[in-house]
C-alpha positions as CSV (number, residue, x, y, z in Angstrom):
1,M,3.5,-19.2,16.8
2,P,0.7,-20.8,14.7
3,H,-1.4,-18.8,12.3
4,D,-4.6,-17.3,13.7
5,P,-7.4,-17.5,11.1
6,K,-9.1,-14.5,12.6
7,D,-11.9,-12.7,10.7
8,Y,-10.7,-10.1,8.1
9,E,-10.7,-6.6,9.7
10,S,-9.1,-3.5,8.3
11,A,-7.3,-2.5,11.5
12,H,-4.4,-0.1,12.1
13,L,-1.9,-1.4,14.7
14,P,0.9,0.4,16.6
15,D,4.4,0.6,15.1
16,Q,6.1,-2.8,15.0
17,T,9.7,-4.0,15.2
18,G,11.2,-7.4,14.7
19,F,11.0,-7.7,11.0
20,V,13.9,-8.7,8.7
21,W,15.1,-6.0,6.3
22,D,16.8,-7.9,3.4
23,F,18.9,-6.2,0.7
24,S,20.5,-9.3,-0.8
25,G,18.5,-9.2,-4.0
26,G,19.4,-5.6,-4.8
27,R,16.0,-4.4,-3.5
28,L,14.7,-4.0,0.1
29,V,12.3,-6.7,1.1
30,I,10.8,-6.7,4.6
31,T,9.6,-10.1,6.0
32,G,8.3,-11.4,9.2
33,L,5.1,-12.4,11.0
34,C,2.0,-10.3,10.9
35,P,1.5,-8.9,14.5
36,A,-2.3,-9.6,14.2
37,C,-2.6,-13.1,12.8
38,S,1.0,-14.5,12.9
39,G,0.9,-15.3,9.2
40,E,4.2,-14.9,7.3
41,T,4.2,-11.7,5.3
42,R,6.6,-10.4,2.7
43,H,6.7,-6.7,1.6
44,P,8.9,-5.7,-1.3
45,V,9.6,-1.9,-1.0
46,P,9.2,0.0,-4.3
47,R,12.5,1.4,-5.6
48,R,12.7,5.2,-5.8
49,I,15.2,6.7,-8.2
50,T,16.6,9.9,-6.9
51,P,19.4,12.1,-8.2
52,G,22.7,10.5,-7.1
53,A,21.1,7.1,-6.4
54,V,22.6,5.5,-9.5
55,T,26.4,5.2,-9.7
56,K,28.5,4.4,-12.7
57,G,30.8,1.5,-12.8
58,G,30.9,-1.6,-10.5
59,G,27.7,-2.1,-8.4
60,G,26.6,-4.7,-6.0
61,A,27.3,-2.6,-3.0
62,S,24.8,-2.7,-0.2
63,P,23.0,0.6,0.5
64,D,24.4,2.5,3.4
65,D,22.4,3.3,6.5
66,E,21.6,6.8,5.2
67,Q,19.8,5.4,2.1
68,V,17.7,2.8,4.1
69,P,14.3,4.0,5.4
70,G,13.9,3.9,9.1
71,A,10.2,3.0,8.8
72,V,7.9,1.5,6.2
73,F,4.1,1.2,6.1
74,M,3.1,-2.4,5.8
75,Q,-0.1,-4.5,5.7
76,C,-0.6,-8.2,6.2
77,R,0.0,-10.1,3.0
78,C,-0.1,-13.6,4.4
79,R,-1.4,-16.2,2.0
80,R,-3.8,-17.7,4.6
81,S,-7.5,-17.6,4.5
82,H,-9.4,-15.1,6.6
83,P,-13.2,-15.2,6.9
84,G,-14.8,-12.0,5.7
85,D,-12.2,-11.2,3.1
86,T,-14.9,-10.6,0.4
87,R,-12.4,-9.0,-2.0
88,E,-10.0,-12.0,-1.6
89,T,-7.0,-9.7,-1.2
90,G,-5.2,-12.0,1.1
91,G,-4.1,-11.2,4.6
92,C,-6.1,-10.4,7.7
93,G,-6.4,-6.6,7.0
94,A,-3.9,-5.5,9.6
95,K,-1.8,-2.4,8.8
96,W,1.2,-1.1,10.7
97,T,4.5,0.8,10.3
98,A,7.5,-1.5,10.5
99,V,10.4,0.3,12.3
100,R,13.9,-0.7,11.5
101,Q,16.1,-1.6,14.4
102,T,19.8,-1.1,14.2
103,G,22.2,-4.0,14.4
104,A,22.4,-7.5,12.9
105,G,19.4,-9.0,11.2
106,S,17.7,-5.6,10.7
């Protein structure tokens, strides 16, 4: 689907699925296409240190399903131009909650 250079608009969209939840770099990064403009967006999720989250010894283990959030608030961060983005923040202004689907690729 090609990018839609729609005008910038701060808009809240319904919950969305279909994003890739990637843990390969030791940090959760959610990627996919913006549901409003179809621009590629990448959202690194901030790490939160909680008691028991850091283990001693070997590491490199993937987080188990109990440690992975089921939903994350996102906003379009595509690097495409959108008319009306006077603050030049990037993206089209769309905001949504990405909901993690169970199974492969999620």
